C-alpha positions in Angstrom: -37.3 12.1 21.1 -41.0 12.6 20.5 -41.7 16.2 21.4 -44.6 18.6 21.6 -43.9 22.3 20.9 -46.6 24.7 22.0 -46.7 28.0 20.3 -44.4 26.6 17.6 -45.8 28.7 14.9 -44.5 31.9 16.5 -41.1 33.6 16.4 -39.1 31.8 19.0 -41.2 28.6 18.9 -40.8 28.1 15.2 -37.0 28.6 15.3 -36.8 26.1 18.2 -39.0 23.6 16.3 -36.7 23.9 13.3 -33.6 23.2 15.4 -35.4 20.2 16.9 -36.3 18.8 13.5 -32.8 19.3 12.3 -31.5 17.4 15.3 -33.7 14.4 14.3 -36.5 14.7 16.8 -40.1 13.8 16.1 -41.9 17.2 16.5 -45.5 18.1 16.8 -46.3 21.8 16.8 -49.5 23.0 18.7 -50.6 26.6 17.9 -53.9 28.3 17.6 -52.4 30.8 15.1 -53.9 33.8 17.0 -50.4 35.4 16.7 -48.5 32.7 14.9 -48.3 31.8 11.2 -49.0 28.4 9.6 -46.1 28.9 7.2 -43.7 29.3 10.1 -44.1 25.6 11.1 -40.9 23.9 9.8 -41.0 21.1 7.3 -40.8 17.7 9.0 -43.0 18.8 11.9 -46.6 17.8 12.3 -48.9 20.8 12.8 -52.0 20.8 15.0 -54.1 23.9 15.2 -55.7 24.2 18.5 -55.7 25.5 22.1 -53.2 24.3 24.7 -55.8 23.6 27.3 -58.1 21.8 24.9 -55.7 19.8 22.7 -52.7 18.9 24.9 -54.4 16.0 26.7 -55.0 14.1 23.4 -51.6 15.0 22.0 -49.8 13.7 25.1 -52.0 10.5 25.4 -49.9 8.4 23.0 -46.7 9.1 24.9 -44.4 12.1 24.5 -40.9 12.4 25.7 -41.0 16.1 26.4 -42.9 19.4 26.0 -41.3 22.8 25.1 -43.8 25.4 26.1 -43.7 28.7 24.2 -47.5 29.4 23.9 -48.3 32.7 25.7 -49.5 36.2 25.4 -46.6 38.5 25.7 -47.5 42.2 25.4 -46.7 44.2 28.5 -49.1 47.0 27.8 -52.0 44.7 26.9 -51.4 42.8 30.2 -51.9 46.0 32.2 -55.0 47.0 30.3 -56.5 43.5 30.1 -55.0 41.3 32.8 -57.7 38.7 32.5 -56.3 37.6 29.1 -52.9 36.8 30.8 -54.3 34.9 33.8 -56.5 32.9 31.5 -54.3 32.6 28.4 -51.0 32.1 30.2 -51.7 30.7 33.7 -54.9 28.7 33.3 -53.8 27.3 30.0 -50.4 26.3 31.5 -52.1 24.6 34.4 -54.2 22.5 32.1 -51.0 21.6 30.2 -49.3 20.6 33.5 -52.3 18.5 34.4 -52.1 16.7 31.0 -48.4 16.2 31.6 -49.1 14.7 35.0 -51.9 12.4 33.8 -49.9 10.9 30.9 -46.5 10.8 32.7 -44.7 13.1 30.3 -41.3 13.3 31.9 -39.8 16.6 30.7 -40.9 20.2 30.4 -38.9 23.2 29.1 -40.7 26.5 29.7 -39.9 29.7 27.8 -40.2 32.2 30.7 -39.0 35.8 30.8 -36.6 38.1 32.7 -39.7 40.3 33.2 -40.3 38.2 36.3 -37.5 40.2 38.0 -39.2 43.6 37.5 -36.8 46.5 38.1 -33.6 44.8 39.4 -31.4 46.1 42.2 -28.2 44.8 40.5 -27.1 44.0 37.0 -26.2 41.7 35.5 -29.3 39.9 36.9 -28.7 36.5 38.5 -31.2 33.8 39.2 -31.2 34.6 42.9 -32.4 38.2 42.3 -35.7 39.0 43.9 -38.7 38.2 41.6 -40.9 41.3 41.7 -42.7 41.6 38.3 -44.1 45.1 37.6 -46.9 44.0 35.2 -49.4 41.1 34.8 -47.3 39.6 31.9 -44.3 39.1 34.1 -46.5 38.0 37.0 -48.2 35.4 34.9 -44.9 33.9 33.8 -43.7 33.9 37.4 -46.9 32.1 38.4 -46.2 29.4 35.8 -42.6 29.0 37.1 -44.0 28.5 40.6 -46.5 25.9 39.3 -43.7 24.0 37.6 -41.7 23.9 40.8 -44.6 22.4 42.7 -45.2 19.7 40.0 -41.5 18.8 40.0 -41.5 18.3 43.8 -44.9 16.5 44.0 -44.9 14.5 40.7 -41.2 14.1 39.8 -41.4 16.3 36.7 -38.1 17.3 35.1 -38.6 21.0 34.5 -36.4 23.8 33.2 -37.4 27.5 32.9 -35.3 29.8 30.7 -35.6 33.6 31.4 -34.4 36.1 28.9 -35.0 39.7 27.7 -34.8 40.7 24.0 -34.7 38.0 21.3 -33.5 39.1 17.9 -32.1 37.9 14.6 -33.7 35.2 12.4 -33.1 31.6 11.2 -33.5 31.8 7.4 -37.3 32.1 6.7 -38.1 31.9 10.4 -38.1 35.4 11.9 -40.0 38.0 13.8 -43.3 39.3 12.3 -45.6 40.4 15.1 -48.9 42.2 14.2 -48.2 44.5 17.1 -44.4 45.1 17.1 -42.8 46.3 20.4 -39.2 45.1 20.0 -36.5 47.6 19.1 -34.6 45.9 16.3 -37.6 45.0 14.1 -39.0 48.5 14.7 -35.8 50.1 13.6 -35.7 47.8 10.5 -39.3 48.9 9.7 -37.9 52.4 9.1 -35.2 51.0 6.8 -37.8 49.0 4.8 -40.1 52.0 4.5 -42.9 50.9 6.9 -42.1 53.7 9.3 -40.9 57.2 8.8 -38.7 57.3 11.9 -38.2 55.7 15.3 -38.4 57.2 18.7 -35.7 57.1 21.4 -37.2 57.4 24.8 -34.8 59.6 26.6 -31.2 60.5 25.8 -30.1 61.5 29.3 -29.9 58.1 31.1 -26.9 57.3 33.2 -25.3 55.2 30.4 -22.2 56.0 28.2 -24.3 57.5 25.4 -27.4 58.5 27.4 -29.7 55.9 26.0 -31.1 52.7 27.6 -29.0 49.6 27.5 -30.7 46.2 26.9 -29.6 42.6 26.6 -30.0 41.0 23.2 -29.9 37.3 22.4 -29.8 35.8 18.9 -32.8 33.5 18.4 -30.5 30.7 17.2 -28.5 30.9 20.5 -31.8 30.8 22.4 -33.1 27.8 20.5 -29.8 26.0 21.3 -30.3 26.8 24.9 -33.8 25.1 24.9 -32.3 21.9 23.3 -29.6 21.9 26.0 -32.2 22.4 28.7 -34.2 19.5 27.4 -31.2 17.2 27.6 -30.2 18.4 31.1 -33.6 18.3 32.7 -33.6 16.2 35.9 -36.6 14.3 37.4 -38.0 16.0 40.5 -36.1 19.3 40.0 -37.1 22.6 38.4 -34.1 24.5 37.3 -34.2 28.2 36.4 -31.6 29.8 34.1 -31.1 33.3 32.9 -29.9 33.8 29.3 -28.3 36.8 27.8 -25.1 38.4 26.6 -23.9 39.7 30.0 -23.1 43.2 28.5 -26.0 44.6 26.5 -26.2 47.4 23.8 -27.6 50.9 24.0 -30.5 52.1 21.8 -28.1 54.3 19.8 -25.7 51.3 19.3 -28.6 49.3 17.9 -29.6 52.1 15.5 -26.1 52.6 14.3 -25.8 48.8 13.6 -29.0 48.9 11.7 -27.8 51.9 9.6 -24.5 50.0 8.8 -26.3 46.8 7.8 -29.1 48.4 5.8 -27.4 51.5 4.4 -30.5 53.5 5.4 -30.1 56.7 7.4 -32.9 55.7 9.8 -34.1 59.0 11.2 -34.6 59.1 15.0 -36.7 61.4 17.2 -35.8 61.8 20.9 -39.0 61.5 23.1 -39.4 61.8 26.8 -38.5 58.9 29.1 -41.1 56.3 29.7 -42.2 55.8 33.3 -40.8 52.6 34.7 -38.0 52.1 32.2 -34.7 51.1 33.9 -31.5 52.5 32.5 -29.8 49.1 32.1 -31.3 45.6 31.9 -28.7 42.8 31.4 -28.9 39.1 32.4 -26.1 37.0 33.7 -25.8 33.6 32.0 -23.1 32.2 34.3 -25.4 29.5 35.7 -26.6 28.4 32.3 -23.0 28.1 31.1 -22.0 26.0 34.1 -25.0 23.7 34.2 -25.9 23.4 30.5 -22.7 24.3 28.8 -24.5 27.1 27.0 -22.5 29.9 25.6 -24.0 32.3 23.0 -21.9 32.5 19.8 -23.8 35.1 17.8 -23.4 38.0 20.2 -22.3 40.8 17.9 -24.9 43.3 16.7 -23.8 43.0 13.1 -24.7 39.3 13.0 -28.0 39.8 14.9 -29.2 42.7 12.8 -27.9 41.2 9.6 -29.9 38.0 10.0 -33.0 40.1 11.0 -32.6 42.3 8.0 -32.3 39.4 5.6 -35.5 38.1 7.0 -37.2 41.5 6.6 -36.1 41.6 3.0 -37.4 38.1 2.4 -40.8 39.2 3.7 -40.7 42.0 1.2 -39.7 39.7 -1.6 -36.1 40.8 -1.8 -33.1 38.5 -1.4 -32.5 34.9 -0.6 -33.7 33.3 2.6 -30.6 31.3 3.3 -30.4 27.6 3.9 -33.2 27.4 6.5 -35.7 28.3 3.8 -35.0 25.2 1.7 -36.3 22.0 3.3 -33.9 19.1 3.6 -34.4 16.3 1.1 -34.5 13.8 4.0 -37.4 15.5 5.7 -41.0 14.4 5.1 -43.5 17.1 5.6 -46.5 16.2 7.7 -50.2 16.8 7.7 -51.7 20.0 9.0 -54.6 19.4 11.4 -57.1 22.0 12.4 -58.6 21.2 15.8 -61.0 24.1 15.7 -63.0 23.0 12.7 -64.2 19.5 13.0 -65.2 16.6 15.3 -62.6 14.2 16.5 -61.8 11.0 14.7 -59.1 8.4 15.2 -56.8 7.9 12.3 -55.1 4.5 12.5 -53.5 4.1 9.1 -50.2 5.2 7.7 -49.8 7.2 4.5 -48.6 4.2 2.6 -46.5 1.1 3.0 -46.8 -1.3 5.9 -48.3 -0.3 9.2 -46.0 2.0 11.1 -43.7 2.5 8.2 -45.4 4.8 5.8 -43.2 7.4 4.1 -42.1 8.8 7.4 -45.6 9.4 8.8 -46.6 7.4 11.8 -50.2 8.1 12.5 -50.7 5.2 14.9 -53.7 6.1 17.1 -53.2 9.8 16.5 -56.3 11.8 17.5 -57.0 14.5 14.9 -60.0 16.3 13.7 -61.6 15.1 10.5 -63.3 17.1 7.9 -66.8 18.5 8.7 -68.1 18.1 5.3 -69.0 15.1 3.1 -65.4 14.9 1.9 -63.1 13.3 4.4 -59.7 15.0 3.8 -58.0 17.0 6.4 -57.1 20.1 4.4 -53.6 21.5 5.2 -53.1 25.1 5.8 -51.2 26.7 2.9 -48.1 28.5 3.8 -45.3 29.9 1.8 -42.4 27.5 1.5 -44.3 24.6 3.2 -45.1 21.3 1.6 -48.0 19.5 3.2 -50.1 16.4 2.7 -53.9 15.9 3.0 -54.5 12.9 5.3 -57.4 10.8 4.1 -59.4 9.8 7.1 -62.4 8.3 5.4 -63.9 5.4 7.4 -61.8 6.1 10.5 -63.2 4.9 13.7 -64.4 7.3 16.4 -61.9 8.3 19.2 -62.0 5.7 21.9 -61.2 8.0 24.8 -64.9 9.0 25.2 -64.3 9.9 28.8 -62.6 13.2 27.8 -62.9 13.7 24.0 -65.5 11.5 22.3 -66.0 11.8 18.6 -68.7 14.4 18.0 -71.2 14.4 15.2 -71.4 18.2 15.2 -69.8 21.2 16.8 -66.6 21.6 18.6 -65.5 21.8 22.2 -65.4 25.2 23.9 -62.2 27.2 23.5 -60.2 27.6 26.7 -56.5 28.2 27.1 -55.1 29.5 23.8 -51.9 28.2 22.2 -50.8 31.6 21.1 -47.3 32.0 19.8 -44.5 33.7 21.4 
């Protein structure tokens, strides 16, 4: 299938894009790199740098079989302090994406939602019929998008699936977690092992759990990516399905720390701090519905595997150890051009990269709208990322974009920035 992956230069999005490429799909990644990384785009995927609200309309115009939507802001604390960023960057941007999907008849949408939509649950494991009562603007913005997808499925026949989950961990070779602001437990603990932190804090050791520390659900990022592919295959026209994803059991903070100590061989000092207000003792999702409807069952559920993959990625980022098979691009893949939608006016590129029309070394540029170079030279310069091979696409003499009603070719300047294609 021909697919658009928004936020595909981020942690979860890049791993999912890599799985899609490996499965033989034609993948375009859209990301503004505000939190993502250009070198996280997998070989074989076309990369477009731009905003969801500004770029999706053109990217869907040529016909796309489905969208996997990861682009979002996702910091709970920031959402409380600056909620406007989440209503604009998550909700408004997603509405513009849905409108582009409706206009161009894109049949499928898989949305990377969150279990934060449930707030503080009354029962665990959390089922899909649990009350949705988010306790912060981040969770509320994701719930609003879920509600929008439901309405578009009913009114316009969209085949939609939302996947809700808590803590993603692990890595897929060179694709892993590297947030500028890190809030997730496993990478924080590994930062101690790698020397980036002196110790890690445990918020309360007197919770009503077996060892007194909070219990959380962890899902390996590869299992999560496989769930997105299954959701894409099982999406039904006119229906919006919502599935929770998780282990069904969970691990305590102390169990995570002990697993990290065992994997890294580092003592990992800990400091017990007071409880944080609003932290539930246990948060675990039930995946029974996903297992029944999608056939999804996580296979990488032990902490040793999750932490081991995350630690290998951490070592790779520090220049230590091999990346594993995912670092080495397949010989059958053809890397695609990187396009920056924020730098230059639009042009229409109607040639292939060699050979007969439509059959040029794996690149099909037919009527692809991209931004050309702003200077006298006419190459689209690819972003340089570690481990990525990219081409410069010559666009000299390309005709202006025909769709002047929405995005005419501009002789100077760029359209205003709206919804951001930030990475999850």
